[in-house]
GUDRENVO-730675 format. One record per atom (N, C-alpha, C, O): x, y, z. Coordinates in pm, whole numbers, plus 50000, padded with zeros to 5 digits. Example, Ala and Ser with C-alpha at 12.3 -4.5 7.8 and 13.67 -1.06 7.14 Angstrom:
<rs>
513194943150780;512304955050780;513204967050780;514244966850846;512854977550708;513674989450714;512905000350787;513415011450804;
</rs>
This chain:
<rs>
855450742107148;854590739107076;853100735207061;852430737406959;852710730107157;851490727407175;850900711107250;851470708107354;850260705207219;849810697907289;849710679707239;849190670007294;850460681207114;850270668907018;850120670706865;850290682006819;849840661506792;849620664006639;848100670506665;847220668306749;848250680306543;846920685906504;845670677206510;845450667306440;845010681406591;843420672606587;843440662706677;842410656006683;844580659006773;844790648706808;845420654706951;846560651106979;844840662507029;845570666607160;845630657407277;844610652907329;846910654407319;846780647707439;847470631007409;848220624907485;846960626607283;847520612907233;849310612607211;850090621707182;849510599107235;850660597307184;851370600807027;850650600806927;852660603307020;852550606806850;853820606306839;854530607706938;854310604406721;856040600206689;856520616106611;855960621206514;858000623106704;858090632906672;858530630706524;858330620706456;859410646206476;860390640406374;861100638506335;861560639806222;861580632106484;862890621206446;862480607406491;863250598406526;861000606806485;860700592306496;860170587306641;859450577406652;860650595906760;860530594406864;859030594006938;858200602806911;858750584107027;857450587807073;857210597807158;858020599307250;856230605507150;856070619907222;854710619307274;853810612007233;854630630207393;853160630007434;853090642407530;853920645207616;851980649107501;851740663207561;852660673907484;852770676007363;853260679607587;854200689607543;855450687507556;856190690807649;855790678907409;856910680507414;857840666707504;859050664407510;856760660207560;857450653407669;857990639607593;857090632807544;859140635507581;859570620107479;859660610807605;860240612407713;858900601007559;858740587507639;859800578907629;860340574907526;860100576107753;861020563907791;860890555007840;859930555307917;861530543907835;861530529607858;861360531907997;862220538208058;859870525608082;859320526508202;859420539608257;859870542108368;859030546908185;858670561008238;857770566508358;856550567508373;858720569108426;858110572708560;857420582808588;856510582208671;857750594208518;857180607608534;855330607508483;854300613008523;855780596008354;854370596708316;853690586908356;852480587408336;854260575408425;853600565908511;852740576608617;851510576108616;853310584108689;852810591608789;851650598508733;850600597708798;851670605808614;850930612508600;849600604208485;848520610108482;849670596708434;848500588508366;847930575808472;846910569008473;848960576408547;848230561208680;847920548708568;848540546908464;847200543608600;846090532008528;845930532708367;845410523608302;846430544508313;846060546308175;847070548208128;847000553308017;848380545608176;849920545608118;849980534908012;850180541107907;849910523207986;849770517207886;848800521107740;849160522107622;847440522807803;847040533907687;847040542407643;846300546707555;848310549107724;848450564607674;849650562407570;849790568707466;850500552007618;851610549907528;851290542707390;852080543007296;850300537607386;849880532907237;849010538807199;848450531107120;848420548907202;847960562107157;846580556207160;846030559207055;845780548807240;844540546207262;843520559107339;842460564607309;844390560007441;843840570307525;844740582707543;845960582207559;843870595607537;844790610407550;844620613907707;843750611407790;845850620807710;845890629007840;845210640207833;845020646607730;844800643207948;844030655107997;844260664407989;845470663408009;844000680307965;844810690707976;845650694308124;846740699308152;844780690208181;845390689008363;846600680908360;847590685608416;846690667408293;847680660308315;849110663108209;850210657708217;848760670608137;849690675307996;850190687808100;851400689808085;849670695508188;850350706508243;850760699708361;851390708508420;850790690808423;851410683308521;852620676508495;853520674108576;852590674008393;853660663508282;854310675008255;855420674508310;854120686708188;854930694208132;855870701408272;856970706608251;855340700708398;855620711908479;856730700808533;857680707008581;856870690908538;857770678408620;858880678208497;860050676508532;858680679408397;859690682408285;860440694308297;861640693008276;860040705208324;860620714808319;861180714608430;862380717208420;860790712308550;861400714508678;862780702008693;863620702208782;862710693408597;863930683608590;864940690808458;866120687408463;864690696808386;865520703008307;866200716308348;867280719208295;865510726208458;865780734908569;867220727908649;868350732308671;866690717608673;868100711008784;868680709108701;869820713208725;868590703408572;869940701008462;870630714508444;871850715408449;870090721808429;870930737908379;871570742108487;872670747308475;870900740208630;871720742408731;873110733708789;873940737808870;873080723708738;874450716108722;875420716908617;876540712108605;874600725008536;875650724708395;876220743608427;877420746308423;875660749208441;875580764308466;875410766208620;874220766608652;876310767608726;876450768808881;875640783408879;874710783608959;875800794508811;875210807708850;874180809308785;873840821008772;873410800108729;871910799108650;871080808008731;870550816908664;870720808308889;869960812408972;869910828208979;868910834909003;871250833108951;871690845708957;871090853308810;870730865108815;871040848008722;870750850008565;868990858708578;868220857508673;868790865608472;867410872708508;866610862408415;867030853008349;865510866708430;864240854408417;864310850708238;864410840408170;864210864608212;864240858308059;865580854108000;865510850907881;866710853608052;867840844308031;867900830908070;868430822407999;867170827508226;866660816008225;865680808808151;865710796608137;864920815408111;863860810608041;864540805007884;864100794907828;865410811607839;866040805307714;866720797007726;866820788407639;867440796607845;868400785307868;867730770007900;868160759307858;866530772207987;865620759408018;864750756707908;863940747607927;864730762807791;864040763907658;864970751907591;864550741407542;866570757007605;867140749307524;868000734807587;868960728007550;867230734707681;867890721807752;866420714607736;866370702507716;865590720307743;864490709807712;864380706807587;863940695707558;864740715807484;864480706807328;866050701407303;866150695707194;867250701907377;868240691107377;869420700107296;870570697107265;868850708907280;870100719607131;871230724207221;872380725007176;870830728307391;871880734407468;872610722507566;873760718407569;871590719407631;872200707407702;873300697407605;874280693607669;873260694207504;873930685607435;875110697507373;875770691407288;875410706007378;876810715707363;877200719307447;876590726307528;878660714607459;879400711907589;880190731407552;880380741307623;880420727707396;881140741507349;880560754307445;881180761007527;879130755007404;878310764607435;878280769007575;878340780507618;878150756707649;878090754707815;879440760307845;879720766207949;880100758507763;881870764207857;881780775807838;881820782407942;881630783207717;881660797207687;880870804207790;881290815007833;879580798607842;878700804307943;879170807808051;879030818408111;879870796908083;880660793608252;881760806408199;881820817108260;882300804508122;883160816108105;882600832208107;883230842408135;881530830808078;880840847708088;881020849907971;881230862007972;881130844807810;881640843307686;880100845607613;879870839407509;879420851407648;877710853607597;877620852507452;877090843107393;878200863107396;877930864007241;878740857107150;878550855407029;879790852907231;880320839007177;879480827207167;879300820707063;878950824507291;877810814307290;877070815407212;876960807607118;876400824707230;875190827307120;875520820807010;874770811706973;876960824906919;876940821906807;877330804006785;877200797406682;877730800506891;878340787206913;876890779006910;876740769606831;875890782906996;874710776806994;873950775806848;873190766506821;874160783306785;873820780806656;874510775306535;874150775006417;875900769906611;876530760106526;875950745806529;876660736206555;874870744806506;874360733106536;873490723406409;872700731306357;873390712606356;873060706106278;871330709006275;870710713606179;870940706206368;869200709606374;869120723306311;868450724306208;869800735606365;869210746806320;869800748106162;869260756706093;870600742206116;870660744505975;869850734505895;869200737905796;869900723805934;868480718805911;866790725005886;866040722605791;866590731305975;865490735306011;865550746505941;864490748305881;866630758305914;866710767905787;866360760105706;865140760805689;866900751805637;866930748205500;865200739705466;864600739705358;864860734705568;863540730005552;862410742105618;861260738205637;862680753505645;861540760005715;860850759105793;859730764205792;861470750405908;860360743806030;860930753906129;861950760606113;860090753706239;860040760306387;861190759306435;861630768406504;861800749606411;863100749506487;864290758106508;865060758506603;864260766506374;865500780106381;864920789306408;865670798906428;863800791606422;863400805006467;863100807306668;862710817306729;863470793806718;863220790606815;864410797206888;864450807106962;865560787206837;867030787506840;867460800006811;868490803006873;867010809006734;867620825706708;867030834606863;867610842906933;865590828006873;865100836707001;866030831107113;866360840407187;866480821007147;866990817807267;868490824507230;869020829207330;869350826107094;870300834007127;870400842907119;871470848007155;869310851407065;869400865807063;869210868607237;869680879507270;868700861707335;868690865607512;870140862907511;870760872707551;870980851607474;872280848707511;873190859007506;873980862307594;872940865607358;873580874507315;873170892207393;873920902007385;871930891907456;871300906407488;872280904507642;872760914307699;872440892607685;872830891907823;874240897107800;874650907207858;875030889907712;876450891207706;876730908207658;877770914107688;875770913507591;876090926007566;875550937907656;875570949407613;875100935107773;874970942707858;873830955207837;873740966407889;872840946907720;871890954107711;870290952807797;870080943507876;869500960907775;868710959107859;867490947907822;867520944607703;866590942407889;865950928707842;865340929907759;864630939607788;864960924907622;864160928907525;862320929607580;861820920907651;861720939007541;860520939107589;859320925107565;858310924207635;859610917107476;859050906007443;859400895907449;859420892507331;859840885107524;860540871407538;859410861407516;858350861207579;859830852107409;859010845507387;859430826107435;860420819207409;858680824207481;858900813007558;857550799707552;856440802207504;857900786907607;856780779307658;856320781107782;855300775407820;857130790207869;856850787607997;857210802908059;857990811208012;856420803708175;857320817008272;856980812708406;855920808608451;858390815008474;857890809508645;857860823808701;858500833908669;856740821108812;856460834408845;857530837208969;858090828109030;857700849608992;858750854109101;858130868309157;857400875909093;858660869909305;858090882909366;858020896009307;858940903009264;856780898309312;856420912509251;855980909809092;855940918809008;855750899709073;854980897208961;853200896208974;852470892409065;852930901408842;851420903408815;851090896208676;851930892608594;849760894908667;849720888908535;849470903408426;849520900708306;849290913308451;849870923408394;851230924008344;851490926708226;852010921708424;853680925008400;853960913308323;854570915208218;853560898908360;854160889308305;853320889708125;853910884308032;852440894208109;851600894907988;852400907907908;852340908407785;852930915407963;854030924407908;855280920107853;855790925407754;855810909607925;856960905007906;857040892707796;857890890407711;855950886507826;856090875007687;854860878507595;854390868907534;854180892807573;853670892707457;852340885407452;851710884607346;851890880007569;850770870007547;849760881407619;850260890907679;848330879607607;847720885807687;846960881007804;846740869007817;846590888707881;846000884308028;845170871708001;845430861108059;844240872807920;843330863707913;843740849407868;843340838607911;844680852307766;845160841107690;845870833107850;845750821007869;846360839307916;847580832908002;846440829708125;846990824408222;845030831708142;844460826608255;843750815708194;843270807008267;843610814908049;842850806107970;843720792707998;843330781708038;844980797007966;845840785607935;845890777308048;845770765108045;846090784808156;846790781508274;845370777408395;845580774408513;843980778308332;842850778208404;842910787208532;842680782008641;843200799308523;843090809608631;842070817408634;841910825908547;841250815708731;840010824808767;839640835808825;838560841808833;841330838608889;841070850308992;842810855208922;843890849408936;842480867708848;843640869908833;844890876908915;846050879508883;844440877908988;844890885309143;845340874709242;845590877909358;845500858709187;845840849909270;847030839109193;846870828509133;847990845409219;849340839609164;850050835809214;850020843209312;850890828309234;852060824209354;853220824409321;853470817909220;854220830509377;855620831509341;855840812109315;855250802809370;857070812009196;857210798509210;856240789109088;856630781009004;855100793309114;854160787208990;854700789708862;855300800008830;854400776508767;854950777208613;853770782508551;852700778308596;853710790008467;852400791808368;853070787308249;854240790208226;852320779708167;852350777608034;851710791807993;850810798108049;852680795807844;852510805007803;852280804207637;852070814507572;
</rs>
């Protein structure tokens, strides 16, 4: 979703639920160790909305958050690392936003291998219904995740375009391949991640998309 409120990138803001947020969807908690690590001595000024995080700080904080959600997904879904990349991306997105991590029924169906049922149960969510009524972007994001769950359950080939907020580079990846998978241009990916040499990406590197 971006880097904060329009016109004020990097500044702390209240999300649609009234929670203090900064950067790419980082929910600020009491004595926030991750944010303290990234912000340093500017921590108090940042949470008060007086100082903005830089692009590099937002990227670092985002990567910390993503790794935390990957770890949570691994605990909830023991087979997580065996799933294809597009499915892992959808799962981590659901953990990042909280709509999958908070659905024990959906996770239970996934662990049983009932992916189509899991896709249906995932959308049985108050936030999804409210978003559909209000016309916000939450519903579209959840529908994309549900489509990934259903695709995996149906044994179909991976969709040509997978929309997500990040991509983790794996062995054999090139920016051209990642561009085709995510639907983002090579130039967009390079600019967003400050990549100067398109031939220099590393396995395990997390790219903002």
